Residue frames relative to the residue before (quaternion, step in Angstrom):
aa qw qx qy qz dx dy dz
M 1.0000 0.0000 0.0000 0.0000 0.00 0.00 0.00
R 0.1307 -0.8024 0.5803 0.0474 3.56 -0.85 0.96
K 0.2599 -0.7213 0.6212 0.1621 3.49 -1.22 0.64
E 0.3617 -0.7336 0.5291 0.2258 3.59 -0.78 0.93
K 0.0482 0.7841 -0.6136 0.0797 3.54 -0.92 0.97
S 0.2331 -0.7828 0.5596 0.1405 3.57 -0.76 0.93
N 0.3711 -0.7010 0.5650 0.2270 3.53 -1.18 0.64
S 0.3565 -0.8004 0.4460 0.1828 3.56 -0.34 1.26
N 0.7162 0.4532 -0.2799 0.4508 3.62 1.03 -0.57
G 0.5257 -0.6862 0.3832 0.3254 3.60 1.25 0.05
Q 0.6062 0.5356 -0.3653 0.4608 3.59 1.24 -0.08
D 0.3270 -0.7417 0.5520 0.1954 3.53 -1.14 0.68
D 0.0488 -0.8302 0.5548 -0.0261 3.58 0.25 1.32
D 0.7458 0.2910 -0.1587 0.5779 3.58 1.25 -0.38
P 0.1872 -0.8385 0.4986 0.1152 3.62 0.22 1.22
Y 0.6934 0.4491 -0.2801 0.4890 3.62 1.15 -0.49
H 0.3051 -0.7615 0.5077 0.2633 3.61 1.24 -0.25
V 0.0636 0.8634 -0.4954 0.0708 3.52 1.04 0.90
Y 0.6860 0.4913 -0.2989 0.4458 3.60 0.98 -0.71
D 0.5515 0.5922 -0.3983 0.4318 3.57 1.28 0.01
Y 0.6511 0.5116 -0.3028 0.4717 3.59 1.26 -0.26
F 0.3592 -0.7169 0.5608 0.2063 3.53 -1.11 0.79
D 0.7941 0.2419 -0.0827 0.5514 3.56 1.14 -0.70
V 0.5067 -0.6625 0.4626 0.3006 3.59 -0.87 0.95
E 0.6232 0.5572 -0.3398 0.4308 3.58 1.01 -0.77
D 0.6373 0.5121 -0.3264 0.4744 3.60 1.01 -0.76
F 0.6343 0.5251 -0.3199 0.4685 3.58 1.00 -0.83
Y 0.6734 0.4905 -0.2944 0.4683 3.58 0.87 -0.93
D 0.6394 0.5327 -0.3263 0.4481 3.59 0.95 -0.84
D 0.6977 0.4631 -0.2689 0.4759 3.60 0.99 -0.78
N 0.8018 0.2601 -0.1011 0.5283 3.61 1.13 -0.60
Y 0.2397 0.8350 -0.4792 0.1253 3.61 1.17 0.41
D 0.6127 0.5586 -0.3577 0.4298 3.63 1.12 -0.47
D 0.6887 0.5044 -0.2670 0.4471 3.58 1.19 -0.49
F 0.7505 0.3431 -0.1849 0.5337 3.60 1.26 -0.19
W 0.5647 -0.6192 0.4369 0.3267 3.54 -1.13 0.74
D 0.7940 -0.1189 0.1095 0.5861 3.56 0.94 -0.91
Y 0.7497 -0.4049 0.2892 0.4363 3.54 -1.35 0.08
E 0.6621 0.5195 -0.3123 0.4407 3.59 0.95 -0.87
E 0.6325 0.5145 -0.3407 0.4682 3.60 1.01 -0.69
A 0.6427 0.5089 -0.3209 0.4743 3.58 0.99 -0.77
E 0.6404 0.5360 -0.3200 0.4474 3.56 1.03 -0.78
D 0.6258 0.5309 -0.3347 0.4631 3.58 1.07 -0.73
């Protein structure tokens, strides 16, 4: 489940939009190619 959040200053300081996710597992599922394992994604 994702929460939509806009960045008011127009800069992309968070390329993964990590704060848009409620659950670490959802974040990892969407970005599993970018991380070695679940714990790295959680960090």
